[in-house]
Structure formats: structure tokens, C-alpha cells
C-alpha positions in Angstrom: -20.8 -1.5 -4.6 -17.6 -1.9 -5.4 -18.1 -0.6 -8.8 -14.7 1.6 -8.9 -16.1 4.4 -6.1 -13.5 4.9 -3.5 -15.9 5.6 -1.0 -17.1 2.1 -0.8 -14.0 1.4 0.9 -15.0 3.7 3.8 -15.4 1.6 6.6 -12.3 -0.5 5.6 -10.1 2.7 5.6 -11.6 3.7 9.2 -10.8 0.5 10.7 -7.3 -0.6 8.6 -6.3 3.1 9.1 -5.3 2.6 12.6 -3.2 -0.2 12.4 0.6 -0.4 11.1 0.1 -3.2 8.8 -2.3 -4.3 6.3 -2.0 -6.7 4.3 -4.4 -6.9 1.0 -4.8 -10.2 -0.6 -6.0 -12.1 -3.7 -7.7 -15.1 -4.4 -5.6 -15.6 -7.9 -2.6 -14.1 -8.9 -4.1 -13.1 -12.6 -7.6 -11.1 -11.7 -8.0 -7.5 -12.8 -10.3 -6.4 -9.9 -8.0 -7.6 -7.5 -5.3 -5.3 -8.4 -7.5 -2.5 -8.9 -9.3 -2.7 -5.8 -5.8 -2.8 -3.5 -4.6 0.2 -5.6 -8.1 2.0 -4.7 -7.7 1.1 -0.9 -3.8 1.9 -1.2 -4.4 5.4 -2.9 -6.8 6.3 0.1 -4.4 4.7 3.2 -1.6 6.6 1.6 -3.4 9.8 0.9 -5.3 9.9 4.2 -3.6 7.9 6.7 -0.3 8.5 5.4 1.2 5.2 4.7 4.8 4.6 4.0 5.2 1.8 1.6 3.7 -0.6 -0.3 5.2 -4.0 0.0 4.3 -6.6 -2.5 5.2 -10.3 -3.4 7.7 -9.4 -5.9 11.2 -9.9 -5.9 13.2 -7.2 -4.0 15.9 -5.9 -7.1 12.9 -5.7 -9.2 11.2 -3.5 -6.9 14.0 -1.4 -6.4 13.7 0.0 -9.8 9.9 0.8 -9.2 10.7 2.4 -5.8 13.2 4.5 -7.0 10.8 5.8 -9.9 8.0 6.3 -7.5 10.1 8.4 -5.1 11.5 10.5 -8.1 14.7 9.0 -8.1 14.9 6.9 -11.0 15.8 7.5 -14.7 12.4 6.5 -16.3 10.9 10.0 -17.1 7.3 9.7 -16.9 7.2 6.4 -17.8 5.9 4.1 -15.7 5.9 1.1 -17.6 9.8 1.5 -18.0 10.0 1.3 -14.3 8.8 -2.3 -14.2 11.2 -3.5 -16.7 13.3 -5.3 -14.3 10.5 -7.9 -14.1 11.6 -10.6 -16.3 11.1 -13.8 -14.6 8.3 -16.1 -14.6 5.5 -14.9 -13.9 5.8 -11.2 -15.0 2.2 -10.5 -15.4 1.9 -10.3 -11.8 3.7 -6.9 -11.7 4.0 -5.9 -15.3 0.4 -5.0 -16.1 -2.0 -2.4 -16.7 -3.4 -2.0 -13.4 0.1 -1.6 -11.6 1.3 0.9 -14.4 -1.9 2.6 -13.2 -1.1 2.6 -9.7 2.5 3.7 -10.3 1.5 6.3 -12.1 -0.5 7.6 -9.3 1.9 7.1 -6.6 4.6 8.6 -8.6 2.0 12.0 -9.3 1.2 11.8 -5.4 4.6 11.8 -4.2 5.7 14.8 -6.7 3.5 16.9 -4.2 5.1 16.1 -0.8 9.0 16.3 0.3 10.8 13.5 0.0 11.2 12.5 3.3 7.8 12.2 3.2 7.0 10.3 -0.3 5.8 6.7 0.0 8.2 3.5 -1.5 7.5 0.6 -3.5 9.3 -2.3 -1.9 9.8 -6.7 -3.0 8.7 -9.1 -0.2 10.3 -12.3 -2.3 13.4 -14.0 -3.0 13.5 -15.8 -6.3 16.1 -13.0 -7.1 19.6 -15.0 -6.3 21.7 -14.2 -9.2 20.2 -10.5 -9.5 20.7 -9.8 -5.3 24.1 -11.2 -5.9 24.9 -9.1 -8.8 23.2 -5.9 -6.8 25.4 -6.6 -3.9 28.8 -6.4 -5.7 27.8 -3.4 -7.5 27.2 -1.6 -4.6 30.3 -3.0 -2.9 32.2 -1.5 -6.1 31.1 1.8 -5.2 32.1 1.9 -1.2 34.8 -0.9 -0.5 37.1 -2.0 -3.5 38.9 -4.6 -1.2 35.6 -6.0 0.0 34.1 -6.1 -3.7 36.6 -8.7 -4.6 35.9 -11.0 -1.8 32.5 -10.9 -2.6 32.6 -12.1 -5.6 34.8 -15.0 -4.5 32.1 -15.7 -2.0 29.4 -15.7 -4.7 31.4 -17.3 -6.9 29.8 -21.0 -6.4 26.5 -19.6 -7.4 27.8 -18.5 -10.9 28.4 -22.0 -12.3 25.3 -22.2 -14.3 22.6 -19.3 -12.9 20.2 -21.6 -12.5 19.0 -21.5 -9.2 16.8 -24.9 -9.0 20.2 -26.3 -10.6 22.2 -24.8 -8.2 20.3 -26.4 -5.0 19.8 -30.0 -6.8 23.6 -29.9 -7.5 24.6 -28.9 -4.1 22.2 -31.1 -2.0 23.5 -33.8 -4.1 27.1 -33.0 -3.5 27.8 -32.4 -7.0 28.9 -28.9 -6.7 30.2 -27.1 -3.4 27.5 -25.7 -1.0 28.3 -21.8 -0.3 25.7 -21.4 1.8 28.8 -20.4 4.8 30.0 -18.0 2.3 27.1 -16.0 1.4 26.1 -15.7 4.8 29.3 -14.2 5.9 28.8 -11.6 3.3 25.9 -10.7 4.7 27.5 -10.2 8.4 30.4 -9.0 6.7 28.3 -6.3 5.3 26.3 -5.4 8.7 29.4 -5.5 10.4 30.8 -2.7 7.8 27.4 -0.5 8.1 28.7 2.3 9.8 31.0 3.1 7.7 29.1 2.2 4.6 26.0 4.4 5.9 28.2 7.3 5.4 30.0 6.6 2.1 30.3 9.2 -0.6 27.3 7.7 -2.8 23.8 9.0 -3.1 21.4 8.4 -0.3 23.9 6.5 1.6 21.5 4.9 4.3 19.1 4.0 1.4 21.9 2.7 -0.7 23.0 0.5 2.2 19.8 -0.8 3.4 19.2 -2.0 -0.3 22.7 -3.2 -0.5 21.8 -5.4 3.1 18.7 -6.6 2.1 20.0 -8.2 -1.3 22.6 -9.6 0.8 19.9 -11.3 2.6 17.9 -12.2 -0.2 20.9 -14.4 -1.6 21.5 -16.0 2.1 18.2 -16.9 2.2 17.5 -17.6 -1.4 20.6 -19.9 -1.1 19.2 -22.1 1.7 15.6 -21.7 0.1 16.5 -23.8 -3.2 18.5 -26.4 -1.2 15.4 -26.9 0.7 13.1 -27.4 -2.3 14.7 -30.5 -2.4 13.2 -31.6 1.0 9.6 -30.8 2.2 7.1 -28.5 1.0 6.5 -27.1 4.4 10.3 -26.4 5.1 10.6 -24.4 1.8 7.0 -22.5 2.0 8.3 -21.8 5.7 11.6 -20.4 4.7 10.1 -18.4 1.8 7.1 -16.8 4.3 10.1 -16.2 7.2 12.1 -14.1 4.3 9.2 -12.0 3.9 8.7 -11.2 7.4 11.9 -10.7 7.9 12.1 -8.3 5.1 8.9 -6.7 6.1 10.2 -6.0 9.4 13.6 -4.6 8.1 11.4 -2.4 6.0 9.5 -1.0 9.1 12.7 -0.8 11.3 14.2 1.4 8.0 11.2 3.6 7.7 11.1 4.3 11.7 15.3 5.2 11.5 14.2 7.8 9.1 11.7 9.4 11.5 8.6 7.5 9.7 5.9 5.6 11.4 6.8 2.4 9.5 3.1 2.0 8.4 3.0 -0.6 5.2 0.4 -2.3 2.9 1.2 -5.5 1.6 0.1 -7.1 -1.8 0.3 -11.0 -1.7 -1.9 -13.7 -2.1 -4.6 -15.1 0.1 -2.2 -17.9 1.2 0.4 -15.5 2.4 -1.8 -13.1 3.8 -4.5 -14.6 6.1 -3.4 -16.5 9.1 -2.4 -19.6 8.4 -3.5 -21.1 11.8 -6.8 -20.8 10.4 -6.0 -23.3 7.2 -5.4 -26.5 7.0 -1.9 -25.5 5.9 -1.1 -25.7 9.6 -1.8 -29.1 9.8 1.0 -29.6 7.5 3.4 -27.8 9.8 3.1 -24.3 7.7 3.2 -20.9 8.5 2.7 -17.7 6.3 3.3 -13.8 6.5 0.2 -13.0 7.9 0.4 -15.3 11.2 4.1 -14.1 11.5 3.2 -10.6 11.6 0.1 -11.5 14.1 2.7 -12.7 16.3 4.9 -10.2 16.1 4.3 -7.3 18.9 6.9 -4.6 17.7 5.1 -4.2 14.2 2.4 -3.0 15.6 -1.4 -3.9 15.0 -2.0 -5.6 11.7 -5.3 -6.0 9.4 -5.7 -8.9 7.3 -7.6 -8.3 4.1 -8.7 -11.5 2.0 -10.1 -11.3 -1.7 -12.8 -13.9 -3.4 -14.4 -14.7 -6.4 -17.2 -17.5 -7.8 -16.3 -17.6 -11.7 -14.9 -15.6 -14.3 -11.3 -15.7 -16.2 -8.0 -15.6 -14.6 -4.7 -14.8 -16.3 -2.7 -18.1 -15.5 -0.2 -20.4 -17.0 -1.0 -24.5 -17.6 2.7 -25.2 -16.3 5.5 -23.4 -14.7 7.3 -21.6 -17.0 4.7 -21.5 -19.7 3.0 -18.4 -21.9 0.2 -16.6 -19.6 -3.4 -16.9 -20.9 -6.6 -16.2 -19.9 -8.4 -18.8 -18.3 -11.9 -19.5 -17.7 -12.7 -20.2 -14.3 -14.9 -23.2 -13.2 -17.5 -22.1 -10.8 -16.6 -22.6 -6.9 -17.7 -25.6 -5.9 -20.5 -25.9 -3.0 -19.4 -26.2 0.6 -16.6 -23.2 -0.3 -17.2 -20.1 1.1 -17.3 -18.8 -2.5 -20.3 -20.8 -3.1 -21.9 -19.4 0.2 -21.0 -16.2 -0.9 -22.5 -16.2 -4.4 -25.4 -17.7 -2.9 -26.3 -14.4 -0.8 -27.5 -13.1 -3.8 -25.1 -9.7 -3.7 -22.8 -9.8 -6.5 -20.1 -7.9 -4.8 -19.5 -7.2 -1.2 -17.5 -6.2 1.5 -17.8 -8.3 4.9 -15.8 -7.1 8.0 -15.6 -9.8 10.6 -17.3 -9.1 13.6 -18.6 -11.5 16.2 -21.8 -12.4 14.6 -20.6 -13.3 11.3 -17.4 -15.1 13.0 -20.1 -17.4 14.8 -22.2 -17.9 11.6 -19.2 -18.3 9.2 -17.0 -20.2 10.9 -16.5 -23.5 9.2 -14.5 -24.6 8.4 -15.4 -24.6 4.9 -13.4 -24.9 1.4 -11.6 -21.8 0.2 -10.4 -21.9 -3.6 -6.6 -20.4 -4.0 -5.2 -20.1 -7.5 -1.7 -18.9 -8.4 -0.1 -18.5 -10.9 -1.0 -21.9 -12.5 -4.4 -22.9 -13.1 -5.4 -26.8 -13.7 -9.4 -26.7 -13.5 -8.7 -30.8 -14.5 -7.6 -31.2 -10.9 -8.9 -28.0 -9.2 -10.1 -29.8 -6.1 -6.5 -31.2 -5.2 -5.0 -28.2 -6.8 -6.8 -25.2 -5.5 -8.6 -25.8 -2.8 -8.5 -26.0 0.8 -10.2 -26.0 4.0 -10.3 -22.8 6.4 -12.0 -21.1 8.7 -12.0 -18.0 7.3 -13.4 -15.4 9.9 -10.2 -16.8 11.8 -7.9 -16.2 8.8 -8.7 -12.5 7.5 -10.1 -9.6 9.4 -12.1 -8.8 6.6 -12.8 -10.3 3.1 -14.1 -8.7 -0.3 -16.2 -11.0 -2.6 -17.1 -10.7 -6.6 -19.1 -13.2 -8.1 -17.7 -12.5 -11.5 -13.8 -11.2 -12.1 -11.7 -10.9 -15.5 -8.2 -11.4 -15.9 -5.4 -8.7 -15.5 -4.0 -7.2 -19.0 -0.4 -7.7 -19.1 2.1 -5.5 -20.7 3.7 -8.4 -22.4 
């Protein structure tokens, strides 16, 4: 099972295909199988159940270039890898990898056979692009409002001293530079107030153009607060980031519905964002996440959360933040973890929907492994494990005993 045959996903497509939001997780950010399985599931849900968009744990402006490409509005020709060129910050390999190129190629070809109004897009949920988003807002205003673009430059000026968001946050918190939080929030409010005139401006696809600009202004406002919050409690900055992802996802749904679409969105993100945090020890520290928040929003429609786990293998990860990505050998999952329980089943790979009988038998709490862009095997228990009740965290899970590092383009 799960060796590349798309029929392996029949049950998931049937269950999740009824939902408005389907979130596809990953136990690690650097595993090729997770990307390719999410792509296979997404292909079926887009082609058979007419999902409108894929929204990923990537930055909004970086994903905009991919979105233009897959919907036929870009200038990258047939080169899918060229549309990924805006992913420049660490960790580039999360989206600049061969599995994503293959999916972008497929989505571009699939969309080309459809009317433009029915094409599925590719969007970013994250908020690290403080400066790129500010530049994008100024560029947009330069096409629609020559007066406001000068005001925006002044409002964003305090951010531009060093163009290092963490340094900005540190200096703003310590009183070493002016805090421009109020100015960037005013810019967002002004953009929203003028949306009526901007949505009919003489620019290509004016409603889409406004939406992308408004989301970039929201990124700037939220990222400015986030980078200051980084020097406070971890729970505060984590919650701000996932709240931004939820806000972006709901705005995307509303935008799609305004265009006459159903607002059905696939999400690709780490298990720690996708799984309901209330079923993990994250909640004990006051943290919430995207999956939890979307389950609590009735207007989002039914939400289906899917986790992915692995027992051992290799993973693409760095040793320190900003470091080079390497193919790293993963330790075998520890006893007392869900991954170890799944390994002992004797099945090398399987799909497990959490029905009532499996909930009772696997409710835990047990340990669950989570590897992000860093892998720290010497401190694995402290760095990469948390307690969870997986049947409450996800609606279903895929497990593979052995996985392999994603192949980066760089």
C-alpha cells in the first residue's frame, strides 16, 4: 500500500471530499514521501472534488508567483522551477524541491484545460515576509494611487533601517528605535477603506490585485507585531503566527466565494500546525494552532485533519537556524511513541482513519515526534517529542516505517 498508486487514497478522498478545508500535515519538513503523498491526494481532490486552492506553510508574496504561474498569468513560461524562484529565505528546500516542482507542473497542466474562473490557485499562509510584503504593497499602490504610495513609503520607513526583522523587533522592544506598529496598521486600514475604488482600478484583474495587496498589508501589520513578540513568551509568538494563518485562510475562502467558488481549500503544513493543539501538550503551555482554530470556525465549513508519521529514515534538515540543509539520518522512534506502536504493527505503510474503535485503543497520551527545519538528534527527546492523543488530534493518519530526505533544487 501507498507505493504511488492514487487508488490508495480512495477512502480519504471519499471522507475528506465532503469537507471545505482539508489539512495535510507532515511529521518533518524535509521528507520526500510526505510531499509526494500530499500532492497525490491534492491531485485527486482538485480533479474529482473541485477544490479551489492549495494553501501552504509558505510566505504570501513568494507563493504569489507560483499562483500566477499555475493559473496561467505568470511570465515563467513552462518552467515550474522558475516560478519557485522567490523562495529565497531559509529554509528554501521546504518549497524549492523536486516534489513541489512536479506538483506545480501538474497543477499548471490541469488548470490549462479549464476556464480561468475554474482554475485552482496556490497561496501562502505564513508571515515571515515583512519586507517583501511591504515592498509589494508599495508596488501595488504605485499602480492605483500615486498619493497613497508616498504615504505608504513614510509609514513603512521605520521598518527599513536594517531590513532584518528580528533586529527590528529587538530594537523596537528595547526602545532603541521607533515602534511603527500603529503606522503599519493604519496602512492596512487605509487599504481596506479604499477597496471600493481599488477593485475597479485600471489594472489587470483588479479584484485579485487588490486581494493580494490587502493580504500583503496584513502580513506587514501582523509580522511587525510578531517580530516584537518573539522577545516575549514562546506561546505568544506561536499563537500570533497560527492566528495569522487562520486569518489568511478565512480571507482566502471569502475571496474565492466572492468569485463564485465554493472556497474549498487544501492546506499543506507541519503536523504541529495541522493537528488540533487541544489534543497535545501544546495546550498546557497556552498554545493554539491552525487546525484547532479552523475547527472552531463554523463558517469555514467541515474541516478534515490528516497527520503523517515516520519511524526512521533520512530527513532534509539543518543543524542550526540559517544553516545549510543536509540529508540527515533519523533515529528510530522511541518506545512509548505512536510511531513505535505503528512500527510494531508489522505494516510498513498504512492509512488509519480514526473511527470510534481506534480512538478508544490509541487514545494515549503517547509521545509523538515532530521535526521542523532543524534536526537535533543529541537532544531528540527535548527537541522533537511531545505528548498527544492522536485520535483527537487528527481525523486520520498515514504512517510509513521508513522515509527519505526531500531533494532540493539548490
